[in-house]
Residue, then its C-alpha position, 0 to 999 in steps of 0.5 A: x046118294x045118286x050116282x053114276x056107277x056102271x061097268x064103264x064107270x068104276x071109280x065110285x068102287x075105290x072110295x065111294x061105296x066103301x064110304x057109303x057102307x061106313x056111313x050107312x048111307x044108301x047108294x042109288x046106282x043111275x045110268x047103269x046101262x051107260x045110255x044104252x051102251x051096256x044093252x048091247x044093242x048099239x053099233x058104230x052106225x047106230x043113229x039117235x034122234x036129233x032131240x036125243x042127248x046121245x046126239x046133241x051131248x056126245x062131247x059135253x056140248x049141252x051139259x056135262x058129257x059124263x052124263x052121256x054114255x057115262x063120259x066114254x067115247x061112243x066108238x070106243x064104247x061100242x067096241x067095249x060093249x061087244x066084249x061085254x055082250x060076249x061075257x054075258x052071252x057065255x053066262x047065258x045072259x043078255x048084256x043088260x041083265x049082266x050090267x044090272x045084275x052085277x050092279x045090283x049085287x055090289x056091296x053098298x049099292x042099294x038100288x039100281x035105276x035103269x031107263x026103259x023106252x017100252x014095257x018090254x025093256x022095263x020087264x027085262x030090266x026087272x028080270x035082272x033082280x032075279x038072277x043067281x048072284x052066284x052066276x056073277x062070281x068074282x071071276x066076272x067082276x075081274x072080267x068087267x074090271x079088265x075090260x074097263x081097265x083096258x078101254x076106260x081107266x086112262x080116260x075116265x077114272x081121273x075125271x069122274 
């Protein structure tokens, strides 16, 4: 089953992943970088092309708002992504590496499908699969949850 799951969309950890484990159902995590927010490359001033869903669907104008930036407010998402990037840097990783590596090691997650716009991005994303899972400890998971709780739980968790 494909679901949106990333550090800015944690609700599936409550019931979906445990139920999938119990039922032996594979979970494919999609939108793992929250439409690029978790890459750590964007600022409040980043402009996207007019035909990019990150421009025309920011508030659900064309399809469900939960598909774009995982439903988080862009400016708030940039703030949280900055903190997430600092967490990654403290572990000697790039933001996308931490986002993908953390997600891939979650119990119940079978695979992660990040997008890439270049060969370089695809290679960088793939490198997250070779991270030592010992680097992504319970402390890191707790910090990711705390970040989610502080920035998104009240606005995102009840919806998706």
